[in-house]
N, CA, C and O atoms as a GROMACS GRO file, in nm:
protein
  556
    1MET      N    1   8.573   7.979  11.669
    1MET     CA    2   8.551   8.033  11.539
    1MET      C    3   8.438   8.032  11.570
    1MET      O    4   8.404   7.937  11.641
    2MET      N    5   8.348   8.119  11.538
    2MET     CA    6   8.202   8.154  11.449
    2MET      C    7   8.219   8.134  11.258
    2MET      O    8   8.270   8.212  11.178
    3LEU      N    9   8.155   7.998  11.232
    3LEU     CA   10   8.023   8.021  11.054
    3LEU      C   11   7.995   8.118  11.059
    3LEU      O   12   7.965   8.208  11.137
    4ARG      N   13   8.014   8.079  10.899
    4ARG     CA   14   7.923   8.204  10.849
    4ARG      C   15   7.775   8.141  10.792
    4ARG      O   16   7.787   8.071  10.692
    5MET      N   17   7.663   8.155  10.835
    5MET     CA   18   7.562   8.086  10.782
    5MET      C   19   7.476   8.202  10.703
    5MET      O   20   7.460   8.324  10.703
    6ALA      N   21   7.438   8.094  10.641
    6ALA     CA   22   7.252   8.310  10.583
    6ALA      C   23   7.200   8.338  10.721
    6ALA      O   24   7.224   8.324  10.841
    7ALA      N   25   7.134   8.375  10.653
    7ALA     CA   26   7.031   8.490  10.775
    7ALA      C   27   6.864   8.322  10.824
    7ALA      O   28   6.803   8.260  10.911
    8ILE      N   29   6.892   8.352  10.658
    8ILE     CA   30   6.725   8.217  10.672
    8ILE      C   31   6.815   8.072  10.643
    8ILE      O   32   6.905   8.048  10.562
    9ALA      N   33   6.738   7.974  10.766
    9ALA     CA   34   6.812   7.820  10.711
    9ALA      C   35   6.773   7.740  10.589
    9ALA      O   36   6.655   7.724  10.557
   10GLY      N   37   6.933   7.660  10.481
   10GLY     CA   38   6.866   7.585  10.403
   10GLY      C   39   6.854   7.739  10.266
   10GLY      O   40   6.740   7.766  10.226
   11ARG      N   41   6.940   7.798  10.226
   11ARG     CA   42   6.944   7.891  10.186
   11ARG      C   43   7.099   7.884  10.173
   11ARG      O   44   7.166   7.856  10.272
   12THR      N   45   7.169   7.912  10.029
   12THR     CA   46   7.279   7.937  10.071
   12THR      C   47   7.342   8.158  10.000
   12THR      O   48   7.336   8.262   9.934
   13ARG      N   49   7.378   8.089  10.073
   13ARG     CA   50   7.541   8.226  10.125
   13ARG      C   51   7.585   8.297  10.016
   13ARG      O   52   7.579   8.232   9.912
   14ARG      N   53   7.638   8.438  10.001
   14ARG     CA   54   7.693   8.448   9.889
   14ARG      C   55   7.875   8.482   9.935
   14ARG      O   56   7.922   8.528  10.039
   15ALA      N   57   7.942   8.438   9.806
   15ALA     CA   58   8.059   8.368   9.844
   15ALA      C   59   8.096   8.498   9.907
   15ALA      O   60   8.010   8.576   9.866
   16ASN      N   61   8.186   8.568   9.993
   16ASN     CA   62   8.240   8.604  10.057
   16ASN      C   63   8.292   8.747  10.011
   16ASN      O   64   8.313   8.728   9.891
   17THR      N   65   8.334   8.912  10.043
   17THR     CA   66   8.393   8.976   9.882
   17THR      C   67   8.437   9.076   9.935
   17THR      O   68   8.439   9.195   9.904
   18GLY      N   69   8.498   8.978  10.077
   18GLY     CA   70   8.611   9.091  10.189
   18GLY      C   71   8.488   9.257  10.226
   18GLY      O   72   8.521   9.371  10.258
   19GLY      N   73   8.375   9.210  10.208
   19GLY     CA   74   8.249   9.308  10.284
   19GLY      C   75   8.287   9.437  10.318
   19GLY      O   76   8.324   9.495  10.420
   20VAL      N   77   8.260   9.472  10.159
   20VAL     CA   78   8.244   9.571  10.036
   20VAL      C   79   8.059   9.531   9.992
   20VAL      O   80   8.000   9.461   9.910
   21HIS      N   81   8.038   9.583  10.056
   21HIS     CA   82   7.879   9.603  10.003
   21HIS      C   83   7.805   9.760   9.997
   21HIS      O   84   7.821   9.857  10.070
   22GLY      N   85   7.685   9.732   9.831
   22GLY     CA   86   7.625   9.858   9.801
   22GLY      C   87   7.443   9.831   9.907
   22GLY      O   88   7.430   9.714   9.943
   23THR      N   89   7.378   9.882   9.930
   23THR     CA   90   7.233   9.857   9.920
   23THR      C   91   7.158   9.883   9.773
   23THR      O   92   7.144   9.991   9.714
   24LEU      N   93   7.128   9.790   9.744
   24LEU     CA   94   7.010   9.736   9.634
   24LEU      C   95   6.912   9.764   9.625
   24LEU      O   96   6.851   9.659   9.602
   25GLN      N   97   6.783   9.916   9.631
   25GLN     CA   98   6.688   9.866   9.720
   25GLN      C   99   6.589   9.960   9.604
   25GLN      O  100   6.627   9.988   9.490
   26GLY      N  101   6.527   9.977   9.632
   26GLY     CA  102   6.324   9.991   9.545
   26GLY      C  103   6.216   9.938   9.668
   26GLY      O  104   6.231   9.836   9.735
   27ARG      N  105   6.107  10.034   9.678
   27ARG     CA  106   5.960  10.022   9.700
   27ARG      C  107   5.896   9.981   9.540
   27ARG      O  108   5.882  10.016   9.422
   28VAL      N  109   5.870   9.871   9.653
   28VAL     CA  110   5.808   9.805   9.555
   28VAL      C  111   5.656   9.793   9.589
   28VAL      O  112   5.620   9.819   9.704
   29SER      N  113   5.547   9.748   9.476
   29SER     CA  114   5.434   9.693   9.526
   29SER      C  115   5.478   9.593   9.589
   29SER      O  116   5.591   9.544   9.591
   30PRO      N  117   5.359   9.557   9.655
   30PRO     CA  118   5.358   9.406   9.786
   30PRO      C  119   5.341   9.304   9.662
   30PRO      O  120   5.456   9.280   9.627
   31GLU      N  121   5.276   9.253   9.603
   31GLU     CA  122   5.268   9.140   9.567
   31GLU      C  123   5.380   9.075   9.461
   31GLU      O  124   5.377   8.957   9.428
   32ILE      N  125   5.505   9.198   9.401
   32ILE     CA  126   5.654   9.152   9.333
   32ILE      C  127   5.749   9.141   9.506
   32ILE      O  128   5.844   9.063   9.501
   33HIS      N  129   5.733   9.196   9.613
   33HIS     CA  130   5.812   9.206   9.715
   33HIS      C  131   5.767   9.054   9.687
   33HIS      O  132   5.829   8.987   9.605
   34ALA      N  133   5.612   8.980   9.787
   34ALA     CA  134   5.603   8.846   9.826
   34ALA      C  135   5.699   8.736   9.716
   34ALA      O  136   5.764   8.639   9.756
   35LEU      N  137   5.683   8.795   9.532
   35LEU     CA  138   5.704   8.744   9.387
   35LEU      C  139   5.888   8.730   9.455
   35LEU      O  140   5.950   8.624   9.454
   36ALA      N  141   5.931   8.833   9.497
   36ALA     CA  142   6.101   8.798   9.483
   36ALA      C  143   6.176   8.706   9.586
   36ALA      O  144   6.284   8.648   9.596
   37TRP      N  145   6.008   8.732   9.692
   37TRP     CA  146   6.024   8.631   9.779
   37TRP      C  147   6.075   8.442   9.775
   37TRP      O  148   6.153   8.358   9.819
   38LYS      N  149   5.965   8.466   9.692
   38LYS     CA  150   5.966   8.331   9.636
   38LYS      C  151   6.030   8.268   9.560
   38LYS      O  152   6.040   8.146   9.543
   39GLY      N  153   6.093   8.389   9.493
   39GLY     CA  154   6.208   8.392   9.330
   39GLY      C  155   6.341   8.313   9.469
   39GLY      O  156   6.394   8.202   9.456
   40ALA      N  157   6.356   8.373   9.543
   40ALA     CA  158   6.439   8.303   9.626
   40ALA      C  159   6.468   8.167   9.704
   40ALA      O  160   6.572   8.101   9.714
   41ALA      N  161   6.348   8.149   9.750
   41ALA     CA  162   6.324   8.062   9.788
   41ALA      C  163   6.350   7.952   9.699
   41ALA      O  164   6.434   7.868   9.731
   42ALA      N  165   6.282   7.942   9.582
   42ALA     CA  166   6.293   7.812   9.501
   42ALA      C  167   6.408   7.831   9.432
   42ALA      O  168   6.404   7.755   9.335
   43ARG      N  169   6.554   7.922   9.433
   43ARG     CA  170   6.615   7.899   9.412
   43ARG      C  171   6.738   7.876   9.497
   43ARG      O  172   6.857   7.868   9.464
   44GLY      N  173   6.656   7.865   9.661
   44GLY     CA  174   6.750   7.833   9.805
   44GLY      C  175   6.833   7.933   9.784
   44GLY      O  176   6.945   7.883   9.799
   45GLN      N  177   6.850   8.091   9.746
   45GLN     CA  178   6.967   8.177   9.784
   45GLN      C  179   6.872   8.271   9.902
   45GLN      O  180   6.772   8.242   9.969
   46SER      N  181   6.950   8.387   9.891
   46SER     CA  182   6.927   8.464   9.972
   46SER      C  183   6.888   8.550   9.911
   46SER      O  184   6.904   8.554   9.790
   47ILE      N  185   6.794   8.690  10.014
   47ILE     CA  186   6.749   8.783   9.868
   47ILE      C  187   6.789   8.886   9.819
   47ILE      O  188   6.738   8.964   9.739
   48SER      N  189   6.937   8.882   9.898
   48SER     CA  190   7.088   9.004   9.857
   48SER      C  191   7.111   8.901   9.665
   48SER      O  192   7.102   8.956   9.556
   49LEU      N  193   7.146   8.711   9.697
   49LEU     CA  194   7.237   8.698   9.645
   49LEU      C  195   7.109   8.674   9.502
   49LEU      O  196   7.163   8.682   9.391
   50TYR      N  197   6.991   8.653   9.500
   50TYR     CA  198   6.906   8.653   9.461
   50TYR      C  199   6.849   8.756   9.315
   50TYR      O  200   6.780   8.734   9.216
   51LEU      N  201   6.927   8.883   9.374
   51LEU     CA  202   6.854   9.048   9.335
   51LEU      C  203   7.002   9.033   9.247
   51LEU      O  204   7.007   9.056   9.126
   52GLU      N  205   7.106   8.996   9.320
   52GLU     CA  206   7.324   8.993   9.220
   52GLU      C  207   7.200   8.854   9.138
   52GLU      O  208   7.097   8.922   9.138
   53THR      N  209   7.172   8.763   9.097
   53THR     CA  210   7.134   8.702   9.030
   53THR      C  211   7.051   8.753   8.904
   53THR      O  212   7.054   8.758   8.782
   54LEU      N  213   7.003   8.774   8.974
   54LEU     CA  214   6.837   8.900   8.868
   54LEU      C  215   6.978   8.998   8.734
   54LEU      O  216   7.016   9.006   8.617
   55VAL      N  217   7.000   9.058   8.911
   55VAL     CA  218   7.133   9.257   8.772
   55VAL      C  219   7.243   9.167   8.687
   55VAL      O  220   7.312   9.227   8.605
   56GLU      N  221   7.262   9.011   8.706
   56GLU     CA  222   7.430   8.965   8.624
   56GLU      C  223   7.336   8.856   8.486
   56GLU      O  224   7.386   8.797   8.391
   57ALA      N  225   7.199   8.864   8.525
   57ALA     CA  226   7.127   8.792   8.460
   57ALA      C  227   7.015   8.880   8.312
   57ALA      O  228   6.930   8.857   8.226
   58ASP      N  229   7.090   8.974   8.367
   58ASP     CA  230   6.928   9.051   8.238
   58ASP      C  231   7.065   9.110   8.144
   58ASP      O  232   7.156   9.182   8.183
   59PRO      N  233   7.048   9.067   8.041
   59PRO     CA  234   7.108   9.134   7.912
   59PRO      C  235   7.144   9.316   7.906
   59PRO      O  236   7.228   9.379   7.841
   60LEU      N  237   7.058   9.352   7.990
   60LEU     CA  238   7.097   9.550   7.857
   60LEU      C  239   7.164   9.535   8.017
   60LEU      O  240   7.108   9.620   8.086
   61THR      N  241   7.258   9.460   8.096
   61THR     CA  242   7.356   9.515   8.161
   61THR      C  243   7.455   9.529   8.171
   61THR      O  244   7.524   9.581   8.260
   62LYS      N  245   7.498   9.434   7.982
   62LYS     CA  246   7.566   9.340   7.913
   62LYS      C  247   7.602   9.443   7.842
   62LYS      O  248   7.717   9.488   7.840
   63GLY      N  249   7.466   9.509   7.750
   63GLY     CA  250   7.504   9.562   7.589
   63GLY      C  251   7.483   9.492   7.493
   63GLY      O  252   7.531   9.503   7.381
   64GLN      N  253   7.397   9.403   7.537
   64GLN     CA  254   7.324   9.271   7.432
   64GLN      C  255   7.252   9.322   7.370
   64GLN      O  256   7.259   9.322   7.247
   65VAL      N  257   7.137   9.397   7.456
   65VAL     CA  258   7.033   9.435   7.281
   65VAL      C  259   7.092   9.488   7.245
   65VAL      O  260   7.211   9.516   7.263
   66THR      N  261   6.979   9.527   7.151
   66THR     CA  262   7.002   9.623   7.030
   66THR      C  263   6.863   9.679   7.020
   66THR      O  264   6.767   9.603   7.031
   67GLY      N  265   6.844   9.837   6.994
   67GLY     CA  266   6.745   9.906   7.012
   67GLY      C  267   6.635   9.899   7.108
   67GLY      O  268   6.644   9.810   7.194
   68VAL      N  269   6.492  10.008   7.110
   68VAL     CA  270   6.465  10.029   7.242
   68VAL      C  271   6.428   9.946   7.275
   68VAL      O  272   6.429   9.850   7.198
   69MET      N  273   6.374   9.934   7.404
   69MET     CA  274   6.349   9.844   7.463
   69MET      C  275   6.256   9.912   7.508
   69MET      O  276   6.292  10.028   7.528
   70PRO      N  277   6.055   9.877   7.559
   70PRO     CA  278   5.959   9.914   7.523
   70PRO      C  279   5.964   9.989   7.679
   70PRO      O  280   6.030   9.927   7.763
   71ARG      N  281   5.932  10.055   7.701
   71ARG     CA  282   5.911  10.098   7.896
   71ARG      C  283   5.816  10.100   7.968
   71ARG      O  284   5.734  10.192   7.963
   72ARG      N  285   5.804   9.992   8.056
   72ARG     CA  286   5.680   9.950   8.146
   72ARG      C  287   5.702  10.053   8.220
   72ARG      O  288   5.816  10.087   8.253
   73SER      N  289   5.587  10.117   8.256
   73SER     CA  290   5.549  10.189   8.317
   73SER      C  291   5.457  10.131   8.412
   73SER      O  292   5.374  10.040   8.399
   74ARG      N  293   5.502  10.235   8.553
   74ARG     CA  294   5.339  10.145   8.685
   74ARG      C  295   5.313  10.346   8.764
   74ARG      O  296   5.383  10.444   8.738
   75VAL      N  297   5.242  10.342   8.818
   75VAL     CA  298   5.235  10.450   8.852
   75VAL      C  299   5.244  10.414   9.044
   75VAL      O  300   5.165  10.339   9.101
   76PRO      N  301   5.329  10.469   9.096
   76PRO     CA  302   5.270  10.430   9.205
   76PRO      C  303   5.156  10.451   9.310
   76PRO      O  304   5.078  10.546   9.317
   77THR      N  305   5.167  10.313   9.410
   77THR     CA  306   5.003  10.377   9.493
   77THR      C  307   5.030  10.409   9.614
   77THR      O  308   4.957  10.507   9.628
   78GLY      N  309   5.094  10.391   9.732
   78GLY     CA  310   5.173  10.413   9.824
   78GLY      C  311   5.135  10.332   9.967
   78GLY      O  312   5.136  10.366  10.086
   79ASP      N  313   5.095  10.191   9.885
   79ASP     CA  314   5.164  10.150   9.932
   79ASP      C  315   5.206  10.026   9.928
   79ASP      O  316   5.157   9.928   9.983
   80GLU      N  317   5.321  10.035   9.845
   80GLU     CA  318   5.485  10.003   9.813
   80GLU      C  319   5.540   9.956   9.917
   80GLU      O  320   5.517  10.019  10.020
   81VAL      N  321   5.625   9.841   9.926
   81VAL     CA  322   5.726   9.801  10.035
   81VAL      C  323   5.876   9.767   9.994
   81VAL      O  324   5.924   9.729   9.887
   82MET      N  325   5.907   9.782  10.061
   82MET     CA  326   6.111   9.856  10.099
   82MET      C  327   6.135   9.671  10.054
   82MET      O  328   6.089   9.567  10.099
   83LEU      N  329   6.267   9.718   9.906
   83LEU     CA  330   6.308   9.527   9.889
   83LEU      C  331   6.386   9.578   9.848
   83LEU      O  332   6.388   9.652   9.749
   84GLN      N  333   6.519   9.528   9.965
   84GLN     CA  334   6.641   9.603   9.998
   84GLN      C  335   6.723   9.444  10.003
   84GLN      O  336   6.668   9.347  10.054
   85GLY      N  337   6.915   9.435   9.915
   85GLY     CA  338   6.920   9.350   9.896
   85GLY      C  339   7.069   9.440   9.916
   85GLY      O  340   7.097   9.540   9.850
   86ARG      N  341   7.176   9.361  10.050
   86ARG     CA  342   7.357   9.380  10.032
   86ARG      C  343   7.392   9.343   9.914
   86ARG      O  344   7.336   9.250   9.857
   87VAL      N  345   7.458   9.390   9.879
   87VAL     CA  346   7.569   9.356   9.672
   87VAL      C  347   7.667   9.389   9.658
   87VAL      O  348   7.703   9.492   9.714
   88ARG      N  349   7.748   9.322   9.582
   88ARG     CA  350   7.934   9.320   9.547
   88ARG      C  351   7.844   9.521   9.457
   88ARG      O  352   7.731   9.552   9.419
   89PRO      N  353   7.968   9.589   9.462
   89PRO     CA  354   7.965   9.745   9.384
   89PRO      C  355   7.920   9.771   9.270
   89PRO      O  356   7.840   9.861   9.244
   90GLU      N  357   8.004   9.643   9.142
   90GLU     CA  358   7.992   9.615   9.090
   90GLU      C  359   7.834   9.563   9.012
   90GLU      O  360   7.806   9.564   8.892
   91VAL      N  361   7.743   9.516   9.141
   91VAL     CA  362   7.608   9.498   9.122
   91VAL      C  363   7.524   9.646   9.148
   91VAL      O  364   7.436   9.675   9.068
   92CYS      N  365   7.526   9.653   9.157
   92CYS     CA  366   7.435   9.817   9.183
   92CYS      C  367   7.537   9.871   9.044
   92CYS      O  368   7.536   9.915   9.159
   93ALA      N  369   7.573   9.890   8.992
   93ALA     CA  370   7.644   9.959   8.887
   93ALA      C  371   7.561   9.974   8.809
   93ALA      O  372   7.510  10.069   8.749
   94LEU      N  373   7.541   9.749   8.820
   94LEU     CA  374   7.526   9.747   8.650
   94LEU      C  375   7.382   9.716   8.686
   94LEU      O  376   7.334   9.630   8.612
   95ALA      N  377   7.276   9.772   8.804
   95ALA     CA  378   7.199   9.739   8.768
   95ALA      C  379   7.149   9.904   8.742
   95ALA      O  380   7.048   9.921   8.673
   96LYS      N  381   7.220  10.024   8.798
   96LYS     CA  382   7.180  10.076   8.720
   96LYS      C  383   7.180  10.110   8.544
   96LYS      O  384   7.091  10.157   8.473
   97THR      N  385   7.296  10.072   8.516
   97THR     CA  386   7.254  10.065   8.417
   97THR      C  387   7.183  10.019   8.291
   97THR      O  388   7.184  10.057   8.174
   98GLY      N  389   7.109   9.906   8.368
   98GLY     CA  390   7.011   9.823   8.296
   98GLY      C  391   6.792   9.965   8.333
   98GLY      O  392   6.694  10.011   8.275
   99ALA      N  393   6.868   9.953   8.481
   99ALA     CA  394   6.772  10.072   8.466
   99ALA      C  395   6.798  10.170   8.326
   99ALA      O  396   6.735  10.131   8.228
  100LYS      N  397   6.864  10.264   8.311
  100LYS     CA  398   6.940  10.337   8.230
  100LYS      C  399   6.842  10.318   8.098
  100LYS      O  400   6.754  10.388   8.048
  101ALA      N  401   6.912  10.171   8.060
  101ALA     CA  402   6.886  10.202   7.929
  101ALA      C  403   6.732  10.129   7.914
  101ALA      O  404   6.693  10.119   7.798
  102ARG      N  405   6.645  10.080   8.018
  102ARG     CA  406   6.467  10.008   7.970
  102ARG      C  407   6.438  10.182   7.994
  102ARG      O  408   6.328  10.201   7.942
  103ARG      N  409   6.482  10.296   8.043
  103ARG     CA  410   6.503  10.487   8.025
  103ARG      C  411   6.366  10.395   8.137
  103ARG      O  412   6.290  10.309   8.092
  104VAL      N  413   6.365  10.448   8.299
  104VAL     CA  414   6.280  10.350   8.397
  104VAL      C  415   6.344  10.393   8.591
  104VAL      O  416   6.462  10.405   8.558
  105PRO      N  417   6.346  10.410   8.692
  105PRO     CA  418   6.354  10.433   8.751
  105PRO      C  419   6.438  10.290   8.786
  105PRO      O  420   6.449  10.192   8.712
  106LEU      N  421   6.499  10.310   8.932
  106LEU     CA  422   6.559  10.147   8.945
  106LEU      C  423   6.501  10.052   9.030
  106LEU      O  424   6.511   9.931   9.049
  107TRP      N  425   6.407  10.190   9.098
  107TRP     CA  426   6.282  10.094   9.172
  107TRP      C  427   6.177   9.969   9.034
  107TRP      O  428   6.196   9.850   9.006
  108ARG      N  429   6.130  10.014   9.010
  108ARG     CA  430   6.070   9.979   8.837
  108ARG      C  431   6.172   9.873   8.832
  108ARG      O  432   6.150   9.762   8.881
  109TYR      N  433   6.300   9.908   8.764
  109TYR     CA  434   6.382   9.814   8.713
  109TYR      C  435   6.423   9.648   8.835
  109TYR      O  436   6.464   9.534   8.815
  110LEU      N  437   6.391   9.710   8.926
  110LEU     CA  438   6.332   9.573   9.047
  110LEU      C  439   6.225   9.510   9.039
  110LEU      O  440   6.214   9.390   9.064
  111GLU      N  441   6.153   9.571   9.010
  111GLU     CA  442   5.972   9.550   8.966
  111GLU      C  443   5.992   9.358   8.776
  111GLU      O  444   5.960   9.245   8.741
  112ILE      N  445   6.062   9.472   8.746
  112ILE     CA  446   6.085   9.425   8.560
  112ILE      C  447   6.115   9.260   8.629
  112ILE      O  448   6.041   9.167   8.660
  113LEU      N  449   6.336   9.297   8.634
  113LEU     CA  450   6.355   9.170   8.636
  113LEU      C  451   6.278   9.091   8.746
  113LEU      O  452   6.275   8.978   8.697
  114VAL      N  453   6.204   9.082   8.884
  114VAL     CA  454   6.178   8.957   8.976
  114VAL      C  455   6.043   8.955   8.822
  114VAL      O  456   6.089   8.883   8.733
  115GLU      N  457   5.928   9.004   8.789
  115GLU     CA  458   5.863   8.998   8.727
  115GLU      C  459   5.909   8.956   8.583
  115GLU      O  460   5.829   9.019   8.514
  116ALA      N  461   5.942   8.929   8.548
  116ALA     CA  462   6.048   8.861   8.459
  116ALA      C  463   6.113   8.708   8.452
  116ALA      O  464   6.137   8.644   8.350
  117ASP      N  465   6.139   8.658   8.615
  117ASP     CA  466   6.229   8.559   8.674
  117ASP      C  467   6.116   8.462   8.685
  117ASP      O  468   6.037   8.464   8.780
  118GLN      N  469   6.109   8.354   8.559
  118GLN     CA  470   6.026   8.228   8.578
  118GLN      C  471   6.035   8.191   8.705
  118GLN      O  472   5.934   8.180   8.775
  119GLY      N  473   6.166   8.166   8.754
  119GLY     CA  474   6.163   8.034   8.939
  119GLY      C  475   6.054   8.173   9.024
  119GLY      O  476   5.957   8.155   9.096
  120ALA      N  477   6.083   8.232   9.004
  120ALA     CA  478   5.957   8.299   9.101
  120ALA      C  479   5.886   8.353   9.102
  120ALA      O  480   5.836   8.432   9.182
  121VAL      N  481   5.852   8.291   8.942
  121VAL     CA  482   5.679   8.299   8.848
  121VAL      C  483   5.585   8.117   8.923
  121VAL      O  484   5.482   8.072   8.971
  122MET      N  485   5.763   8.073   8.866
  122MET     CA  486   5.677   7.863   8.871
  122MET      C  487   5.631   7.861   9.078
  122MET      O  488   5.540   7.819   9.149
  123HIS      N  489   5.709   7.905   9.089
  123HIS     CA  490   5.729   7.881   9.265
  123HIS      C  491   5.660   7.729   9.263
  123HIS      O  492   5.582   7.674   9.185
  124ALA      N  493   5.709   7.698   9.357
  124ALA     CA  494   5.553   7.608   9.473
  124ALA      C  495   5.598   7.582   9.560
  124ALA      O  496   5.718   7.564   9.578
  125GLU      N  497   5.476   7.569   9.668
  125GLU     CA  498   5.543   7.584   9.849
  125GLU      C  499   5.563   7.443   9.883
  125GLU      O  500   5.492   7.343   9.884
  126PRO      N  501   5.679   7.468   9.909
  126PRO     CA  502   5.756   7.324   9.983
  126PRO      C  503   5.677   7.287  10.083
  126PRO      O  504   5.637   7.350  10.181
  127GLU      N  505   5.644   7.094  10.021
  127GLU     CA  506   5.592   7.068  10.154
  127GLU      C  507   5.589   7.057  10.285
  127GLU      O  508   5.705   7.057  10.327
  128GLN      N  509   5.487   7.044  10.395
  128GLN     CA  510   5.560   7.122  10.504
  128GLN      C  511   5.578   6.952  10.530
  128GLN      O  512   5.524   6.851  10.484
  129THR      N  513   5.707   6.988  10.655
  129THR     CA  514   5.761   6.905  10.752
  129THR      C  515   5.633   6.826  10.830
  129THR      O  516   5.545   6.900  10.874
  130LYS      N  517   5.614   6.653  10.854
  130LYS     CA  518   5.575   6.601  10.927
  130LYS      C  519   5.620   6.591  11.019
  130LYS      O  520   5.734   6.546  11.021
  131GLN      N  521   5.552   6.627  11.147
  131GLN     CA  522   5.604   6.610  11.334
  131GLN      C  523   5.556   6.456  11.343
  131GLN      O  524   5.447   6.403  11.323
  132LEU      N  525   5.657   6.416  11.374
  132LEU     CA  526   5.729   6.260  11.432
  132LEU      C  527   5.576   6.260  11.524
  132LEU      O  528   5.544   6.371  11.569
  133ASP      N  529   5.517   6.188  11.543
  133ASP     CA  530   5.381   6.112  11.642
  133ASP      C  531   5.464   6.014  11.764
  133ASP      O  532   5.452   5.892  11.773
  134LEU      N  533   5.552   6.106  11.859
  134LEU     CA  534   5.582   6.002  11.956
  134LEU      C  535   5.529   5.935  12.054
  134LEU      O  536   5.472   5.986  12.151
  135ASP      N  537   5.545   5.824  12.036
  135ASP     CA  538   5.427   5.830  12.282
  135ASP      C  539   5.518   5.792  12.315
  135ASP      O  540   5.611   5.764  12.240
  136LEU      N  541   5.519   5.781  12.419
  136LEU     CA  542   5.585   5.862  12.556
  136LEU      C  543   5.576   5.747  12.660
  136LEU      O  544   5.490   5.799  12.732
  137MET      N  545   5.602   5.631  12.717
  137MET     CA  546   5.627   5.491  12.767
  137MET      C  547   5.688   5.484  12.892
  137MET      O  548   5.803   5.460  12.928
  138SER      N  549   5.531   5.525  12.981
  138SER     CA  550   5.694   5.440  13.084
  138SER      C  551   5.682   5.344  13.134
  138SER      O  552   5.581   5.273  13.137
  139ALA      N  553   5.825   5.321  13.200
  139ALA     CA  554   5.837   5.240  13.271
  139ALA      C  555   5.835   5.114  13.371
  139ALA      O  556   5.934   5.086  13.438
   0.00000   0.00000   0.00000
């Protein structure tokens, strides 16, 4: 029997959802891409679970915010990289709802979520593991 584990050691794997997943993706700036990976590492999650967490935590996806959200626009510069994760279909639908509520494309919505995540902004690099200094003694 093969044990299922996260792709990156030390990260939490998403619970099994029966194999039905969609891809949530968008071309984001390299800074946001790096920030997303740091945020996932800070939470100890895979990038897919991290994106699911951000989308599900957005109050706009649940219709809890009233009034008009300010539109935060950014013009693509051409050096964008792909940020993607395999998420549950309902999370894909929630992300589309959040992007529509903010009146921005999906890629910009992902940037907004990552920028707003305090875990990504406050991330501190973990200490490097120290190697053991072993002296081999001959008998």
